[in-house]
C-alpha positions in Angstrom: 33.6 8.0 -2.8 35.6 8.8 0.3 39.3 9.5 0.1 41.5 9.4 3.2 45.3 9.6 3.5 45.7 5.9 2.6 42.3 4.6 1.6 39.5 4.9 -0.9 36.1 3.9 0.4 33.5 3.4 -2.3 30.0 1.8 -2.7 30.1 -1.9 -3.5 29.3 -2.9 -7.1 28.3 -6.2 -8.8 32.0 -6.7 -9.7 32.8 -6.8 -6.0 30.6 -9.9 -5.4 33.5 -12.3 -5.2 35.4 -10.1 -2.7 32.3 -9.6 -0.5 31.7 -13.4 -0.5 35.3 -14.0 0.5 35.1 -11.6 3.4 31.7 -12.9 4.6 32.9 -16.5 4.6 36.4 -16.0 6.0 36.5 -17.8 9.3 39.2 -15.6 10.8 37.3 -12.4 10.0 33.9 -13.7 10.9 34.8 -15.3 14.2 34.1 -12.0 15.9 31.0 -11.3 13.8 29.0 -14.3 14.9 30.7 -16.9 12.7 30.3 -17.9 9.1 26.7 -18.4 8.3 26.9 -19.9 4.8 29.6 -21.5 2.6 31.4 -19.4 0.0 29.4 -20.8 -3.1 26.0 -20.2 -1.5 27.0 -16.7 -0.3 28.3 -15.8 -3.8 25.2 -17.2 -5.5 23.0 -15.3 -3.1 24.8 -12.0 -3.8 24.8 -12.5 -7.5 21.1 -13.4 -7.6 20.1 -10.5 -5.4 22.3 -7.5 -5.9 20.3 -5.4 -3.5 22.2 -7.2 -0.7 25.1 -4.9 -1.7 23.1 -1.8 -0.8 24.9 0.0 2.1 28.0 -2.0 1.4 31.3 -0.2 1.0 34.7 -1.5 -0.2 37.9 -0.4 1.5 40.7 0.0 -1.0 44.4 0.9 -0.5 45.2 4.1 -2.4 48.8 2.9 -3.0 48.0 -0.2 -5.0 44.2 -0.3 -5.4 44.0 -3.5 -3.5 40.7 -4.3 -1.8 41.4 -4.8 1.9 38.0 -4.6 3.7 34.3 -4.2 3.7 32.0 -1.8 5.5 28.3 -2.7 5.9 25.3 -1.2 7.6 23.1 -4.2 8.4 19.9 -4.0 10.4 20.3 -4.5 14.1 17.1 -5.9 15.7 18.2 -4.9 19.2 17.9 -1.2 18.4 15.7 -1.5 15.2 18.2 0.5 13.2 21.1 -0.1 11.0 24.5 -0.5 12.6 28.1 -0.1 11.3 30.2 -3.1 10.7 33.8 -3.1 9.4 35.7 -6.2 8.3 39.3 -6.2 7.2 41.4 -8.9 5.7 43.6 -10.2 8.5 46.9 -9.2 6.7 45.7 -5.6 7.3 44.9 -5.8 11.0 46.9 -3.6 13.4 47.9 -1.1 10.8 45.4 1.7 11.5 43.2 1.0 8.5 40.2 0.2 10.6 40.5 3.4 12.5 41.0 5.4 9.3 37.9 3.8 7.8 35.8 4.1 11.0 36.4 7.9 11.3 35.6 8.6 7.7 32.6 6.3 7.1 31.0 7.4 10.4 30.9 11.1 9.4 29.9 10.2 5.9 27.0 8.0 7.1 25.7 10.6 9.6 25.7 13.3 6.9 24.2 11.1 4.2 21.4 9.9 6.4 20.9 13.3 8.3 21.3 11.6 11.7 23.3 12.4 14.7 24.2 9.0 16.1 25.2 5.5 14.9 25.3 2.1 16.6 27.8 -0.7 16.2 28.2 -4.1 18.0 31.3 -6.0 18.8 32.1 -9.4 20.3 33.3 -9.1 23.9 36.3 -11.2 22.8 37.3 -8.6 20.1 39.5 -6.5 22.4 41.2 -4.6 19.6 37.9 -3.5 18.1 36.6 -2.5 21.5 39.7 -0.4 22.1 39.4 1.2 18.6 35.7 2.1 19.2 36.4 3.6 22.6 39.3 5.6 21.3 37.0 7.0 18.7 34.2 8.2 21.0 31.9 5.2 20.7 30.3 4.7 24.1 29.3 1.4 25.6 25.5 1.0 25.9 24.9 -2.6 26.9 25.5 -6.3 26.5 23.0 -8.5 24.7 22.7 -11.8 23.0 21.8 -11.8 19.3 20.9 -15.0 17.4 24.5 -15.9 17.1 26.4 -14.8 20.1 26.9 -12.3 23.0 27.4 -8.8 21.7 28.4 -5.4 23.1 26.4 -2.5 21.8 28.2 0.8 21.3 26.8 4.2 20.1 28.5 7.2 18.6 26.8 10.6 18.9 27.9 13.5 16.9 28.6 16.7 18.9 26.0 19.2 17.8 
């Protein structure tokens, strides 16, 4: 578990299946992630029948009231043939600094856990707030590419050695 000033970030569990499915099928959240791929019921059934999909999923929780507010995942990115960082917050919690707080802490955690010195992430060119957050937190723009869903900007964070 990771504890920050305002957040708890922990590995996803079977009991988080409903929350994960809600995040992954929320159109407002997913519009910058390439769009909703499946409907809620199919997504939930897939998660419940194959719990390994929750590997490398982390739940973002408010310390103050234990409310789940977001999801961090490390899905494979075929452009770089490595896992990438993805953070999704419930829209009510946009623009409150939670994304930055989660980003800073999960980045360091992931680098140490995996004994690596860099991490990729992608973002939609339309997601100006996330682009700004990444750049403020030392993620460097690498290139633009088209994945199977949409145009993406590839960013890379490298730990200072």
